[in-house]
All heavy atoms as TSV, in Angstrom:
chain	resi	resn	atom	element	x	y	z
A	1	MET	N	N	13.620	124.301	-16.603
A	1	MET	CA	C	12.823	123.867	-17.686
A	1	MET	C	C	12.711	124.954	-18.737
A	1	MET	O	O	12.564	126.137	-18.365
A	1	MET	CB	C	11.397	123.502	-17.130
A	1	MET	CG	C	10.416	123.235	-18.198
A	1	MET	SD	S	8.662	122.962	-17.587
A	1	MET	CE	C	8.880	122.496	-15.889
A	2	SER	N	N	12.792	124.576	-19.957
A	2	SER	CA	C	12.705	125.627	-21.076
A	2	SER	C	C	12.276	124.918	-22.323
A	2	SER	O	O	12.450	123.755	-22.511
A	2	SER	CB	C	14.060	126.245	-21.245
A	2	SER	OG	O	14.050	127.188	-22.337
A	3	GLY	N	N	11.759	125.763	-23.219
A	3	GLY	CA	C	11.452	125.348	-24.550
A	3	GLY	C	C	12.661	125.406	-25.505
A	3	GLY	O	O	12.677	124.876	-26.550
A	4	TYR	N	N	13.731	126.121	-24.960
A	4	TYR	CA	C	14.947	126.216	-25.720
A	4	TYR	C	C	15.741	124.918	-25.502
A	4	TYR	O	O	15.627	124.310	-24.448
A	4	TYR	CB	C	15.762	127.386	-25.265
A	4	TYR	CG	C	15.169	128.691	-25.653
A	4	TYR	CD1	C	14.514	129.502	-24.717
A	4	TYR	CD2	C	15.224	129.173	-27.001
A	4	TYR	CE1	C	13.906	130.722	-25.084
A	4	TYR	CE2	C	14.678	130.380	-27.351
A	4	TYR	CZ	C	14.017	131.209	-26.381
A	4	TYR	OH	O	13.512	132.355	-26.745
A	5	THR	N	N	16.667	124.629	-26.425
A	5	THR	CA	C	17.546	123.472	-26.270
A	5	THR	C	C	18.636	123.747	-25.194
A	5	THR	O	O	18.997	124.859	-24.924
A	5	THR	CB	C	18.219	123.042	-27.551
A	5	THR	OG1	O	19.120	124.135	-27.921
A	5	THR	CG2	C	17.260	122.787	-28.685
A	6	ALA	N	N	19.111	122.694	-24.644
A	6	ALA	CA	C	20.157	122.800	-23.613
A	6	ALA	C	C	21.434	123.514	-24.211
A	6	ALA	O	O	22.067	124.282	-23.508
A	6	ALA	CB	C	20.588	121.466	-23.073
A	7	ASP	N	N	21.733	123.255	-25.491
A	7	ASP	CA	C	22.846	123.880	-26.102
A	7	ASP	C	C	22.688	125.422	-26.143
A	7	ASP	O	O	23.599	126.212	-25.875
A	7	ASP	CB	C	23.020	123.404	-27.535
A	7	ASP	CG	C	23.508	121.925	-27.575
A	7	ASP	OD1	O	23.978	121.475	-26.533
A	7	ASP	OD2	O	23.309	121.329	-28.648
A	8	VAL	N	N	21.518	125.920	-26.551
A	8	VAL	CA	C	21.245	127.351	-26.567
A	8	VAL	C	C	21.319	127.971	-25.187
A	8	VAL	O	O	21.951	128.998	-25.037
A	8	VAL	CB	C	19.906	127.625	-27.213
A	8	VAL	CG1	C	19.489	129.091	-27.058
A	8	VAL	CG2	C	19.819	127.200	-28.645
A	9	ILE	N	N	20.723	127.296	-24.218
A	9	ILE	CA	C	20.722	127.818	-22.881
A	9	ILE	C	C	22.183	127.839	-22.321
A	9	ILE	O	O	22.612	128.876	-21.777
A	9	ILE	CB	C	19.878	126.921	-21.948
A	9	ILE	CG1	C	18.439	126.931	-22.394
A	9	ILE	CG2	C	19.976	127.394	-20.508
A	9	ILE	CD1	C	17.772	128.271	-22.261
A	10	ALA	N	N	22.936	126.820	-22.557
A	10	ALA	CA	C	24.321	126.770	-22.022
A	10	ALA	C	C	25.175	127.823	-22.760
A	10	ALA	O	O	26.005	128.487	-22.118
A	10	ALA	CB	C	24.899	125.373	-22.239
A	11	HIS	N	N	24.971	127.942	-24.061
A	11	HIS	CA	C	25.779	128.911	-24.837
A	11	HIS	C	C	25.513	130.329	-24.378
A	11	HIS	O	O	26.432	131.194	-24.416
A	11	HIS	CB	C	25.398	128.822	-26.336
A	11	HIS	CG	C	26.119	129.729	-27.217
A	11	HIS	ND1	N	27.519	129.700	-27.330
A	11	HIS	CD2	C	25.772	130.794	-27.970
A	11	HIS	CE1	C	27.894	130.669	-28.200
A	11	HIS	NE2	N	26.843	131.370	-28.558
A	12	GLN	N	N	24.278	130.636	-23.918
A	12	GLN	CA	C	23.987	131.982	-23.404
A	12	GLN	C	C	24.482	132.155	-22.007
A	12	GLN	O	O	24.323	133.321	-21.458
A	12	GLN	CB	C	22.473	132.213	-23.511
A	12	GLN	CG	C	21.886	132.207	-24.876
A	12	GLN	CD	C	22.360	133.394	-25.675
A	12	GLN	OE1	O	22.598	134.466	-25.159
A	12	GLN	NE2	N	22.590	133.152	-26.926
A	13	GLY	N	N	25.062	131.100	-21.413
A	13	GLY	CA	C	25.575	131.233	-20.089
A	13	GLY	C	C	24.497	131.369	-18.980
A	13	GLY	O	O	24.733	131.852	-17.884
A	14	ILE	N	N	23.303	130.890	-19.258
A	14	ILE	CA	C	22.183	131.013	-18.329
A	14	ILE	C	C	22.258	129.924	-17.271
A	14	ILE	O	O	21.938	130.142	-16.101
A	14	ILE	CB	C	20.833	130.898	-19.050
A	14	ILE	CG1	C	20.695	132.128	-20.046
A	14	ILE	CG2	C	19.701	130.903	-18.105
A	14	ILE	CD1	C	19.603	132.096	-20.979
A	15	LEU	N	N	22.739	128.737	-17.583
A	15	LEU	CA	C	22.787	127.628	-16.665
A	15	LEU	C	C	24.057	127.711	-15.806
A	15	LEU	O	O	25.181	127.802	-16.342
A	15	LEU	CB	C	22.761	126.273	-17.374
A	15	LEU	CG	C	21.442	125.797	-17.979
A	15	LEU	CD1	C	21.646	124.469	-18.571
A	15	LEU	CD2	C	20.388	125.796	-16.950
A	16	ASP	N	N	23.898	127.632	-14.493
A	16	ASP	CA	C	25.054	127.512	-13.627
A	16	ASP	C	C	25.465	126.068	-13.545
A	16	ASP	O	O	24.615	125.156	-13.678
A	16	ASP	CB	C	24.691	127.988	-12.215
A	16	ASP	CG	C	24.440	129.489	-12.146
A	16	ASP	OD1	O	24.994	130.245	-12.955
A	16	ASP	OD2	O	23.645	129.899	-11.287
A	17	GLU	N	N	26.726	125.825	-13.293
A	17	GLU	CA	C	27.276	124.434	-13.237
A	17	GLU	C	C	26.468	123.709	-12.141
A	17	GLU	O	O	26.242	124.242	-11.083
A	17	GLU	CB	C	28.733	124.496	-12.910
A	17	GLU	CG	C	29.354	123.139	-12.952
A	17	GLU	CD	C	30.871	123.125	-12.883
A	17	GLU	OE1	O	31.428	124.134	-13.288
A	17	GLU	OE2	O	31.421	122.193	-12.356
A	18	GLY	N	N	26.107	122.521	-12.441
A	18	GLY	CA	C	25.397	121.634	-11.464
A	18	GLY	C	C	23.887	121.830	-11.442
A	18	GLY	O	O	23.181	121.084	-10.818
A	19	VAL	N	N	23.382	122.786	-12.209
A	19	VAL	CA	C	21.971	122.969	-12.304
A	19	VAL	C	C	21.340	121.951	-13.334
A	19	VAL	O	O	21.836	121.714	-14.345
A	19	VAL	CB	C	21.614	124.393	-12.871
A	19	VAL	CG1	C	20.150	124.553	-13.134
A	19	VAL	CG2	C	22.074	125.479	-11.828
A	20	GLN	N	N	20.286	121.332	-12.827
A	20	GLN	CA	C	19.617	120.351	-13.745
A	20	GLN	C	C	18.730	121.059	-14.688
A	20	GLN	O	O	18.029	122.020	-14.335
A	20	GLN	CB	C	18.792	119.369	-12.823
A	20	GLN	CG	C	19.637	118.547	-11.878
A	20	GLN	CD	C	20.662	117.658	-12.646
A	20	GLN	OE1	O	20.356	117.022	-13.657
A	20	GLN	NE2	N	21.894	117.717	-12.213
A	21	PHE	N	N	18.645	120.559	-15.919
A	21	PHE	CA	C	17.884	121.164	-17.028
A	21	PHE	C	C	17.044	120.081	-17.681
A	21	PHE	O	O	17.519	118.987	-17.908
A	21	PHE	CB	C	18.843	121.823	-17.978
A	21	PHE	CG	C	18.132	122.345	-19.228
A	21	PHE	CD1	C	17.577	123.606	-19.182
A	21	PHE	CD2	C	18.092	121.655	-20.380
A	21	PHE	CE1	C	16.916	124.125	-20.251
A	21	PHE	CE2	C	17.424	122.190	-21.518
A	21	PHE	CZ	C	16.892	123.410	-21.459
A	22	ILE	N	N	15.831	120.436	-17.990
A	22	ILE	CA	C	14.991	119.563	-18.773
A	22	ILE	C	C	14.304	120.397	-19.810
A	22	ILE	O	O	13.873	121.508	-19.594
A	22	ILE	CB	C	13.989	118.794	-17.862
A	22	ILE	CG1	C	13.266	117.713	-18.694
A	22	ILE	CG2	C	12.984	119.719	-17.274
A	22	ILE	CD1	C	12.474	116.713	-17.885
A	23	GLN	N	N	14.375	119.855	-21.059
A	23	GLN	CA	C	13.824	120.600	-22.237
A	23	GLN	C	C	12.375	120.179	-22.471
A	23	GLN	O	O	12.108	118.946	-22.395
A	23	GLN	CB	C	14.732	120.289	-23.420
A	23	GLN	CG	C	14.246	121.002	-24.681
A	23	GLN	CD	C	15.140	120.617	-25.871
A	23	GLN	OE1	O	16.277	120.282	-25.698
A	23	GLN	NE2	N	14.583	120.687	-27.026
A	24	LYS	N	N	11.584	121.169	-22.732
A	24	LYS	CA	C	10.198	120.842	-23.137
A	24	LYS	C	C	10.155	120.478	-24.529
A	24	LYS	O	O	10.903	120.998	-25.377
A	24	LYS	CB	C	9.243	122.014	-22.836
A	24	LYS	CG	C	9.094	122.392	-21.369
A	24	LYS	CD	C	8.025	123.483	-21.132
A	24	LYS	CE	C	8.561	124.844	-21.489
A	24	LYS	NZ	N	7.681	125.929	-21.120
A	25	PRO	N	N	9.188	119.672	-25.082
A	25	PRO	CA	C	8.302	118.823	-24.229
A	25	PRO	C	C	9.091	117.674	-23.591
A	25	PRO	O	O	10.091	117.214	-24.134
A	25	PRO	CB	C	7.265	118.413	-25.184
A	25	PRO	CG	C	7.990	118.345	-26.488
A	25	PRO	CD	C	8.994	119.447	-26.456
A	26	PHE	N	N	8.569	117.163	-22.479
A	26	PHE	CA	C	9.167	116.022	-21.819
A	26	PHE	C	C	8.083	115.077	-21.351
A	26	PHE	O	O	6.925	115.469	-21.168
A	26	PHE	CB	C	10.076	116.388	-20.723
A	26	PHE	CG	C	9.478	117.276	-19.665
A	26	PHE	CD1	C	8.728	116.782	-18.652
A	26	PHE	CD2	C	9.662	118.611	-19.747
A	26	PHE	CE1	C	8.125	117.623	-17.668
A	26	PHE	CE2	C	9.094	119.507	-18.798
A	26	PHE	CZ	C	8.312	118.940	-17.783
A	27	THR	N	N	8.442	113.807	-21.190
A	27	THR	CA	C	7.458	112.847	-20.713
A	27	THR	C	C	7.521	112.743	-19.227
A	27	THR	O	O	8.432	113.269	-18.562
A	27	THR	CB	C	7.794	111.428	-21.291
A	27	THR	OG1	O	9.030	111.039	-20.719
A	27	THR	CG2	C	7.835	111.467	-22.803
A	28	GLN	N	N	6.513	112.064	-18.634
A	28	GLN	CA	C	6.539	111.883	-17.232
A	28	GLN	C	C	7.813	111.063	-16.805
A	28	GLN	O	O	8.359	111.330	-15.716
A	28	GLN	CB	C	5.254	111.089	-16.735
A	28	GLN	CG	C	4.043	111.964	-16.836
A	28	GLN	CD	C	2.795	111.251	-16.346
A	28	GLN	OE1	O	2.794	110.005	-16.326
A	28	GLN	NE2	N	1.768	112.000	-16.002
A	29	ALA	N	N	8.148	110.119	-17.586
A	29	ALA	CA	C	9.399	109.334	-17.309
A	29	ALA	C	C	10.605	110.216	-17.373
A	29	ALA	O	O	11.460	109.998	-16.502
A	29	ALA	CB	C	9.494	108.163	-18.363
A	30	ASP	N	N	10.741	111.117	-18.309
A	30	ASP	CA	C	11.860	112.084	-18.369
A	30	ASP	C	C	11.904	112.889	-17.084
A	30	ASP	O	O	13.017	113.044	-16.525
A	30	ASP	CB	C	11.774	112.985	-19.552
A	30	ASP	CG	C	11.869	112.332	-20.866
A	30	ASP	OD1	O	12.483	111.252	-21.016
A	30	ASP	OD2	O	11.379	112.896	-21.908
A	31	LEU	N	N	10.791	113.384	-16.666
A	31	LEU	CA	C	10.732	114.171	-15.453
A	31	LEU	C	C	11.116	113.333	-14.229
A	31	LEU	O	O	11.874	113.802	-13.380
A	31	LEU	CB	C	9.385	114.815	-15.256
A	31	LEU	CG	C	9.189	115.705	-14.055
A	31	LEU	CD1	C	10.148	116.856	-14.110
A	31	LEU	CD2	C	7.765	116.249	-13.989
A	32	ALA	N	N	10.561	112.142	-14.132
A	32	ALA	CA	C	10.891	111.331	-12.998
A	32	ALA	C	C	12.403	110.977	-12.971
A	32	ALA	O	O	12.993	110.984	-11.905
A	32	ALA	CB	C	10.096	110.033	-13.095
A	33	ASN	N	N	13.036	110.684	-14.113
A	33	ASN	CA	C	14.401	110.424	-14.166
A	33	ASN	C	C	15.235	111.629	-13.764
A	33	ASN	O	O	16.207	111.523	-12.989
A	33	ASN	CB	C	14.804	109.957	-15.586
A	33	ASN	CG	C	14.337	108.612	-15.921
A	33	ASN	OD1	O	14.092	107.769	-15.011
A	33	ASN	ND2	N	14.217	108.295	-17.183
A	34	LYS	N	N	14.863	112.782	-14.183
A	34	LYS	CA	C	15.573	113.995	-13.825
A	34	LYS	C	C	15.496	114.318	-12.340
A	34	LYS	O	O	16.453	114.674	-11.699
A	34	LYS	CB	C	14.989	115.182	-14.638
A	34	LYS	CG	C	15.812	116.400	-14.558
A	34	LYS	CD	C	17.249	116.284	-15.063
A	34	LYS	CE	C	17.324	116.301	-16.526
A	34	LYS	NZ	N	18.737	116.416	-17.023
A	35	ILE	N	N	14.290	114.065	-11.762
A	35	ILE	CA	C	14.140	114.280	-10.336
A	35	ILE	C	C	15.000	113.275	-9.570
A	35	ILE	O	O	15.664	113.607	-8.634
A	35	ILE	CB	C	12.665	114.180	-9.920
A	35	ILE	CG1	C	11.871	115.361	-10.490
A	35	ILE	CG2	C	12.510	114.145	-8.415
A	35	ILE	CD1	C	10.350	115.266	-10.412
A	36	GLN	N	N	14.953	112.038	-10.003
A	36	GLN	CA	C	15.714	110.983	-9.320
A	36	GLN	C	C	17.209	111.351	-9.337
A	36	GLN	O	O	17.929	111.249	-8.410
A	36	GLN	CB	C	15.492	109.623	-9.920
A	36	GLN	CG	C	16.252	108.468	-9.253
A	36	GLN	CD	C	15.938	107.103	-9.849
A	36	GLN	OE1	O	15.307	107.057	-10.883
A	36	GLN	NE2	N	16.396	106.147	-9.246
A	37	TYR	N	N	17.701	111.818	-10.565
A	37	TYR	CA	C	19.096	112.178	-10.654
A	37	TYR	C	C	19.478	113.346	-9.761
A	37	TYR	O	O	20.513	113.415	-9.158
A	37	TYR	CB	C	19.448	112.468	-12.105
A	37	TYR	CG	C	20.924	112.779	-12.293
A	37	TYR	CD1	C	21.884	111.764	-12.350
A	37	TYR	CD2	C	21.356	114.130	-12.362
A	37	TYR	CE1	C	23.222	112.120	-12.489
A	37	TYR	CE2	C	22.666	114.449	-12.450
A	37	TYR	CZ	C	23.624	113.422	-12.538
A	37	TYR	OH	O	24.934	113.756	-12.639
A	38	ALA	N	N	18.539	114.310	-9.687
A	38	ALA	CA	C	18.838	115.533	-8.873
A	38	ALA	C	C	18.933	115.176	-7.422
A	38	ALA	O	O	19.643	115.758	-6.663
A	38	ALA	CB	C	17.698	116.551	-9.152
A	39	LEU	N	N	18.124	114.200	-6.983
A	39	LEU	CA	C	18.112	113.787	-5.592
A	39	LEU	C	C	19.270	112.891	-5.239
A	39	LEU	O	O	19.727	112.907	-4.072
A	39	LEU	CB	C	16.811	113.109	-5.219
A	39	LEU	CG	C	15.522	114.016	-5.285
A	39	LEU	CD1	C	14.285	113.192	-5.018
A	39	LEU	CD2	C	15.665	115.120	-4.309
A	40	ASP	N	N	19.728	112.095	-6.181
A	40	ASP	CA	C	20.857	111.139	-5.978
A	40	ASP	C	C	21.647	111.095	-7.210
A	40	ASP	O	O	21.558	110.131	-8.023
A	40	ASP	CB	C	20.332	109.786	-5.577
A	40	ASP	CG	C	21.466	108.844	-5.238
A	40	ASP	OD1	O	22.562	109.243	-4.934
A	40	ASP	OD2	O	21.187	107.581	-5.324
A	41	PRO	N	N	22.581	112.046	-7.473
A	41	PRO	CA	C	23.359	112.128	-8.751
A	41	PRO	C	C	24.406	111.089	-8.869
A	41	PRO	O	O	25.037	111.031	-9.892
A	41	PRO	CB	C	23.944	113.543	-8.694
A	41	PRO	CG	C	24.009	113.876	-7.314
A	41	PRO	CD	C	22.843	113.166	-6.605
A	42	HIS	N	N	24.585	110.210	-7.883
A	42	HIS	CA	C	25.657	109.227	-7.990
A	42	HIS	C	C	25.041	108.018	-8.665
A	42	HIS	O	O	25.150	107.133	-8.938
A	42	HIS	CB	C	26.178	108.871	-6.607
A	42	HIS	CG	C	26.625	110.088	-5.878
A	42	HIS	ND1	N	27.607	110.882	-6.307
A	42	HIS	CD2	C	26.133	110.688	-4.752
A	42	HIS	CE1	C	27.719	111.919	-5.456
A	42	HIS	NE2	N	26.842	111.782	-4.536
């Protein structure tokens, strides 16, 4: 989770491949979707 955009984070090489990222601010639905995807990415 970060206040920075995914592009900035990825460009800096901070995210490892396969790491789930969510940008702030996010809704409860966004968080629920991200958790669901992390638990079952297929």
